[in-house]
Steps between C-alpha positions, in 0.01 A plus 500: 500500500239728358404837638140613521400865529860617538834510322800360687827692491796271559785652700805385695455489877671409826382219723217578737516201735784266582486149360793269433499423130242768421560795274276781377392446142308811397268774607151550361372853545120516471482878556220713647642472851487122500810329648760362259589132499844345552519137394712285728625204300680193630671228296679230694601145414705244689596187304637325808190554711278465191275800531418811300316821579360753255291772656381853433309709748423872517603771741346846503661844500339838506425819685269333752594454864826308520388288795183395317686407181758303696223313680335403172832404343585272792159334477553438128849356554361277775266346242802357316820481703388235754401270213842546339666416831274195528601363161867542584454329837314210335785462252759501779296245699471279189877515450561405863259207469661386173847503660373278780297272273700467175329179384149640528612832352649326196154368413347848469471663155829657403333823389295551816558841657323758713393823337290808559384752241311812607356773280308804612204701380376833629136484393412823680703805601388853587648762730314345795462126427712218360414140419788259435461147370792253501467181298725212605605175338706264712621145539652345811436130449196287434307402190472852360571863567253753637377844409349748739412868525546753777331840515574814697267798518623806688431866571787727401424780747596284798634175351233287664402180321132433434370147538203380297245581768651849522415563136130494591281731706377189680776238493289198591233596250773549241634148554150358468443691176838390357419141593171502311634689199810281460308174544257606228776609263704182553192293427481686168873447437486125562186445295415133465785404736352696789309219671818293530680800652218638712660409833824676403309816412276495807794451736735738320249785479351470849481853653817484709792741497744216418317426175528860379855608576577577135252769399665771295381835371483596134368815334203296377417322826633218718684179411482196728785252449467134601805272511497139374310267732292779656201490266595201286756221460855572390407424139246783507783745563474840669174689456408867500168676540472852360238719665397818314514819705137571426394187688710555812583871537201583723629253761865613493660725760712657225422651161657319204636737236462392136807713424735327746844394376512128423805290414405147398665188362419440136494166313843338508638721780 
């Protein structure tokens, strides 16, 4: 990971939330009253049930209200832990099916297994706002695996999460604006392929809350994440639209700080 606008100090820490198989990895201390970050890491593999889990997600510590921090930490953990439980359940169900259907099971690829990998980013953190982005890669059967992104934006004074409409002074107007901006940018991204993918883009950027669940904050603006199949076929992969603060700040219900702490995945992470 690379740090922007801050230097991380790595320390030893105790666990913040309970999670079987999880352990705290490190603490990043941004400074200037901003909460520190405990990384909860989980590594689990079961050869018999044929699954593996590798996940990292953050938990916050600091001098802010304990109840608010705990509320945010639970919301972050809830972005990841149900998916881990789901992979393990799928693996157990597969094993039960294989035991009952040995002939059919013997025809499946020998190296087939369920897995889930999750890595986090904190693209925006101040003493009153946090934006967390979790990137997942998973496989639980089928022709190929899947990748997807989840985003959490929250206020640190009370621990309340902020949905995409809540980021804007006028939520409905904000969705409409995001729809138009993202459709235009994706048309630019696809170039000569756009006409073949137009229906994907039009459906996936329609101004509905479900289409814009993964809008994260960054010091320089907003980032809208689209999973495979939302605005293009699987082969087109996930897509992101970066919106400069200067284009959107006047419509936001919060002021983006260019000096916010930002912890991002770098190439190869």
